[in-house]
FIDRENZA-892883 format. One record per residue (C-alpha): x, y, z; residue number from 0. Coordinates in steps of 0.1 Angstrom, whole numbers, plus 5000, padded with zeros to 4 digits. Layout:
N
(paza (X, Y, Z), NUM)
...
***
This chain:
303
(paza (8219, 3102, 1972), 0)
(paza (8191, 3076, 1981), 1)
(paza (8171, 3060, 1952), 2)
(paza (8138, 3080, 1966), 3)
(paza (8159, 3112, 1963), 4)
(paza (8171, 3104, 1925), 5)
(paza (8135, 3095, 1919), 6)
(paza (8123, 3127, 1933), 7)
(paza (8142, 3147, 1909), 8)
(paza (8125, 3129, 1876), 9)
(paza (8107, 3153, 1856), 10)
(paza (8072, 3142, 1845), 11)
(paza (8063, 3172, 1826), 12)
(paza (8075, 3205, 1818), 13)
(paza (8059, 3235, 1810), 14)
(paza (8063, 3275, 1803), 15)
(paza (8055, 3282, 1838), 16)
(paza (8058, 3251, 1860), 17)
(paza (8076, 3216, 1860), 18)
(paza (8060, 3185, 1875), 19)
(paza (8081, 3156, 1891), 20)
(paza (8070, 3120, 1890), 21)
(paza (8066, 3122, 1929), 22)
(paza (8037, 3144, 1927), 23)
(paza (8059, 3177, 1935), 24)
(paza (8053, 3208, 1912), 25)
(paza (8074, 3240, 1907), 26)
(paza (8064, 3271, 1894), 27)
(paza (8090, 3290, 1877), 28)
(paza (8081, 3327, 1887), 29)
(paza (8075, 3340, 1924), 30)
(paza (8044, 3364, 1935), 31)
(paza (8053, 3391, 1952), 32)
(paza (8025, 3412, 1970), 33)
(paza (8022, 3447, 1981), 34)
(paza (7998, 3460, 2003), 35)
(paza (7968, 3488, 1993), 36)
(paza (7978, 3523, 1991), 37)
(paza (7965, 3559, 1983), 38)
(paza (7980, 3584, 1960), 39)
(paza (7985, 3619, 1968), 40)
(paza (7993, 3632, 1940), 41)
(paza (7961, 3614, 1919), 42)
(paza (7941, 3612, 1946), 43)
(paza (7931, 3576, 1937), 44)
(paza (7927, 3551, 1971), 45)
(paza (7927, 3513, 1973), 46)
(paza (7919, 3487, 2000), 47)
(paza (7913, 3447, 2002), 48)
(paza (7878, 3432, 2003), 49)
(paza (7869, 3398, 2012), 50)
(paza (7842, 3383, 1983), 51)
(paza (7843, 3348, 1999), 52)
(paza (7862, 3325, 2028), 53)
(paza (7855, 3292, 2013), 54)
(paza (7869, 3291, 1987), 55)
(paza (7893, 3322, 2000), 56)
(paza (7882, 3348, 1968), 57)
(paza (7888, 3388, 1976), 58)
(paza (7898, 3420, 1957), 59)
(paza (7916, 3450, 1958), 60)
(paza (7891, 3483, 1949), 61)
(paza (7904, 3512, 1935), 62)
(paza (7885, 3547, 1937), 63)
(paza (7893, 3576, 1917), 64)
(paza (7891, 3610, 1932), 65)
(paza (7859, 3619, 1941), 66)
(paza (7850, 3658, 1944), 67)
(paza (7810, 3652, 1946), 68)
(paza (7800, 3626, 1970), 69)
(paza (7769, 3619, 1949), 70)
(paza (7796, 3613, 1916), 71)
(paza (7790, 3580, 1899), 72)
(paza (7817, 3563, 1876), 73)
(paza (7825, 3537, 1857), 74)
(paza (7834, 3503, 1868), 75)
(paza (7859, 3480, 1855), 76)
(paza (7863, 3445, 1867), 77)
(paza (7898, 3433, 1862), 78)
(paza (7912, 3397, 1863), 79)
(paza (7950, 3396, 1862), 80)
(paza (7972, 3372, 1842), 81)
(paza (7996, 3344, 1853), 82)
(paza (7993, 3314, 1836), 83)
(paza (7965, 3306, 1863), 84)
(paza (7994, 3296, 1888), 85)
(paza (8012, 3325, 1898), 86)
(paza (8010, 3365, 1904), 87)
(paza (7982, 3384, 1922), 88)
(paza (7958, 3413, 1924), 89)
(paza (7981, 3424, 1950), 90)
(paza (8013, 3422, 1931), 91)
(paza (8034, 3457, 1927), 92)
(paza (8033, 3453, 1889), 93)
(paza (7991, 3450, 1891), 94)
(paza (7989, 3476, 1919), 95)
(paza (8009, 3501, 1900), 96)
(paza (7990, 3494, 1869), 97)
(paza (7956, 3495, 1885), 98)
(paza (7966, 3530, 1901), 99)
(paza (7975, 3544, 1871), 100)
(paza (7948, 3532, 1850), 101)
(paza (7921, 3544, 1875), 102)
(paza (7936, 3579, 1874), 103)
(paza (7935, 3581, 1842), 104)
(paza (7902, 3569, 1834), 105)
(paza (7883, 3583, 1867), 106)
(paza (7865, 3546, 1869), 107)
(paza (7864, 3522, 1900), 108)
(paza (7881, 3491, 1895), 109)
(paza (7878, 3457, 1912), 110)
(paza (7908, 3435, 1908), 111)
(paza (7902, 3397, 1917), 112)
(paza (7924, 3381, 1937), 113)
(paza (7917, 3343, 1929), 114)
(paza (7927, 3309, 1938), 115)
(paza (7958, 3297, 1920), 116)
(paza (7968, 3260, 1906), 117)
(paza (7979, 3239, 1921), 118)
(paza (7961, 3249, 1958), 119)
(paza (7929, 3256, 1936), 120)
(paza (7930, 3233, 1902), 121)
(paza (7912, 3246, 1873), 122)
(paza (7880, 3255, 1868), 123)
(paza (7887, 3269, 1902), 124)
(paza (7900, 3301, 1888), 125)
(paza (7869, 3305, 1863), 126)
(paza (7845, 3297, 1897), 127)
(paza (7862, 3324, 1916), 128)
(paza (7860, 3348, 1886), 129)
(paza (7825, 3339, 1885), 130)
(paza (7820, 3345, 1925), 131)
(paza (7837, 3379, 1919), 132)
(paza (7811, 3390, 1890), 133)
(paza (7780, 3381, 1914), 134)
(paza (7795, 3400, 1942), 135)
(paza (7803, 3432, 1923), 136)
(paza (7765, 3430, 1909), 137)
(paza (7750, 3427, 1946), 138)
(paza (7755, 3461, 1948), 139)
(paza (7735, 3473, 1918), 140)
(paza (7709, 3483, 1941), 141)
(paza (7729, 3503, 1962), 142)
(paza (7728, 3478, 1994), 143)
(paza (7760, 3458, 1988), 144)
(paza (7787, 3450, 2013), 145)
(paza (7811, 3476, 1999), 146)
(paza (7801, 3514, 2004), 147)
(paza (7825, 3523, 1977), 148)
(paza (7803, 3504, 1950), 149)
(paza (7773, 3516, 1964), 150)
(paza (7778, 3552, 1967), 151)
(paza (7798, 3557, 1932), 152)
(paza (7794, 3526, 1910), 153)
(paza (7776, 3533, 1880), 154)
(paza (7757, 3500, 1868), 155)
(paza (7752, 3511, 1833), 156)
(paza (7788, 3518, 1826), 157)
(paza (7804, 3482, 1835), 158)
(paza (7834, 3470, 1818), 159)
(paza (7852, 3438, 1822), 160)
(paza (7887, 3430, 1813), 161)
(paza (7921, 3413, 1819), 162)
(paza (7953, 3404, 1804), 163)
(paza (7969, 3372, 1793), 164)
(paza (7949, 3343, 1815), 165)
(paza (7929, 3369, 1829), 166)
(paza (7913, 3381, 1793), 167)
(paza (7907, 3341, 1791), 168)
(paza (7885, 3341, 1821), 169)
(paza (7868, 3378, 1810), 170)
(paza (7857, 3360, 1778), 171)
(paza (7842, 3329, 1800), 172)
(paza (7822, 3352, 1820), 173)
(paza (7807, 3373, 1791), 174)
(paza (7797, 3340, 1774), 175)
(paza (7782, 3333, 1810), 176)
(paza (7764, 3368, 1811), 177)
(paza (7752, 3361, 1775), 178)
(paza (7736, 3330, 1786), 179)
(paza (7721, 3337, 1818), 180)
(paza (7720, 3376, 1820), 181)
(paza (7732, 3401, 1849), 182)
(paza (7703, 3421, 1860), 183)
(paza (7710, 3456, 1865), 184)
(paza (7741, 3460, 1851), 185)
(paza (7745, 3474, 1818), 186)
(paza (7775, 3453, 1799), 187)
(paza (7791, 3480, 1780), 188)
(paza (7825, 3466, 1770), 189)
(paza (7854, 3441, 1775), 190)
(paza (7892, 3447, 1775), 191)
(paza (7914, 3417, 1761), 192)
(paza (7950, 3426, 1766), 193)
(paza (7973, 3399, 1753), 194)
(paza (7949, 3374, 1755), 195)
(paza (7955, 3335, 1760), 196)
(paza (7934, 3311, 1739), 197)
(paza (7939, 3275, 1728), 198)
(paza (7962, 3268, 1696), 199)
(paza (7997, 3264, 1705), 200)
(paza (8020, 3246, 1730), 201)
(paza (8007, 3260, 1765), 202)
(paza (7974, 3241, 1758), 203)
(paza (7992, 3213, 1773), 204)
(paza (7999, 3230, 1804), 205)
(paza (7965, 3244, 1807), 206)
(paza (7950, 3208, 1800), 207)
(paza (7974, 3194, 1828), 208)
(paza (7964, 3220, 1853), 209)
(paza (7928, 3210, 1844), 210)
(paza (7920, 3172, 1848), 211)
(paza (7883, 3174, 1839), 212)
(paza (7891, 3195, 1809), 213)
(paza (7875, 3185, 1774), 214)
(paza (7906, 3184, 1753), 215)
(paza (7919, 3212, 1728), 216)
(paza (7881, 3220, 1719), 217)
(paza (7871, 3228, 1755), 218)
(paza (7853, 3261, 1753), 219)
(paza (7872, 3281, 1777), 220)
(paza (7901, 3272, 1759), 221)
(paza (7888, 3275, 1721), 222)
(paza (7855, 3291, 1724), 223)
(paza (7830, 3276, 1695), 224)
(paza (7813, 3304, 1676), 225)
(paza (7782, 3298, 1691), 226)
(paza (7795, 3310, 1725), 227)
(paza (7811, 3342, 1708), 228)
(paza (7778, 3352, 1692), 229)
(paza (7764, 3352, 1727), 230)
(paza (7780, 3382, 1741), 231)
(paza (7762, 3409, 1750), 232)
(paza (7787, 3437, 1754), 233)
(paza (7788, 3464, 1731), 234)
(paza (7821, 3466, 1723), 235)
(paza (7855, 3446, 1726), 236)
(paza (7888, 3462, 1727), 237)
(paza (7919, 3437, 1720), 238)
(paza (7955, 3451, 1728), 239)
(paza (7981, 3430, 1707), 240)
(paza (8022, 3432, 1714), 241)
(paza (8039, 3419, 1683), 242)
(paza (8067, 3401, 1698), 243)
(paza (8043, 3385, 1720), 244)
(paza (8042, 3347, 1722), 245)
(paza (8003, 3348, 1724), 246)
(paza (8002, 3373, 1695), 247)
(paza (7989, 3345, 1670), 248)
(paza (7962, 3326, 1690), 249)
(paza (7950, 3361, 1702), 250)
(paza (7944, 3374, 1666), 251)
(paza (7926, 3341, 1657), 252)
(paza (7902, 3346, 1686), 253)
(paza (7895, 3380, 1676), 254)
(paza (7890, 3370, 1639), 255)
(paza (7866, 3343, 1653), 256)
(paza (7848, 3368, 1676), 257)
(paza (7841, 3390, 1641), 258)
(paza (7829, 3359, 1621), 259)
(paza (7809, 3346, 1652), 260)
(paza (7776, 3368, 1645), 261)
(paza (7787, 3388, 1677), 262)
(paza (7767, 3423, 1671), 263)
(paza (7791, 3446, 1690), 264)
(paza (7823, 3465, 1676), 265)
(paza (7856, 3450, 1679), 266)
(paza (7887, 3474, 1677), 267)
(paza (7921, 3464, 1676), 268)
(paza (7953, 3481, 1689), 269)
(paza (7986, 3466, 1680), 270)
(paza (8022, 3476, 1696), 271)
(paza (8052, 3469, 1678), 272)
(paza (8084, 3458, 1688), 273)
(paza (8073, 3450, 1723), 274)
(paza (8064, 3415, 1742), 275)
(paza (8040, 3400, 1764), 276)
(paza (8030, 3421, 1794), 277)
(paza (8057, 3450, 1781), 278)
(paza (8034, 3476, 1798), 279)
(paza (8033, 3460, 1833), 280)
(paza (8073, 3455, 1833), 281)
(paza (8084, 3486, 1816), 282)
(paza (8055, 3514, 1827), 283)
(paza (8070, 3540, 1818), 284)
(paza (8076, 3532, 1779), 285)
(paza (8055, 3555, 1756), 286)
(paza (8039, 3525, 1743), 287)
(paza (8030, 3515, 1779), 288)
(paza (8016, 3550, 1785), 289)
(paza (7996, 3549, 1754), 290)
(paza (7980, 3517, 1763), 291)
(paza (7967, 3529, 1796), 292)
(paza (7955, 3558, 1777), 293)
(paza (7937, 3540, 1753), 294)
(paza (7925, 3517, 1778), 295)
(paza (7911, 3546, 1798), 296)
(paza (7894, 3562, 1774), 297)
(paza (7877, 3530, 1761), 298)
(paza (7862, 3530, 1796), 299)
(paza (7845, 3567, 1791), 300)
(paza (7835, 3564, 1754), 301)
(paza (7796, 3553, 1763), 302)
***
């Protein structure tokens, strides 16, 4: 083995989801699988993929519930998947199955964002892509946007946003932006935070490694300050926590910070005992996974 080969295996940094080598290579510890859109003949839910932007590449998978009346309007959910900003996909079998079940239960349209992943898309690229997705959805408010399903069936007086893990973190970032700049024509009813990632743990170092221009451990994306949380204009926030989740503590701190910030909406917490991070994706038939989907769906219909 040559000296160059030996050097190439020298580890520079190792994190939960990735290893960086001294020669500049990076290894993501988890693979990302993708499955095509599909229709469910049992529930009537349909799905398809759409392009939001070509440069940078941003897309989404849209889910439409069974529509009986062609004039029917239903709630809209903007969903952002987790995966440590470096793996997973809106097109993965895990998230596809979850959104198909959720849309069937909630009778809502869902737009599941496919954003750029590190290292090809260094942070804050994922946040920028998420903002682009939000603006694309809002372009349908007057019924003349590029996507017929949203033009015909989206009720923008019942708009929700949320995600899991890093996706929940990005949802909060977007909610702060809406609080600062508005979202004309859209009533932002609620936000859903499933096993959310925020600062205050060892994964902070990984996030900062992926975000070269970060502002340190007090970066407002990582550790939102009270003045940002007080800007949230949604009427309610729902948290899902899992007892054995490595993110449970930081998620709880964030929910407490939200309550203390001056946020004027309602905050609800649902705790699942004896289960770990993303249990509902890994074991969707589990009784607690089914209850999570039902609660999530009911939240979208309580306006």
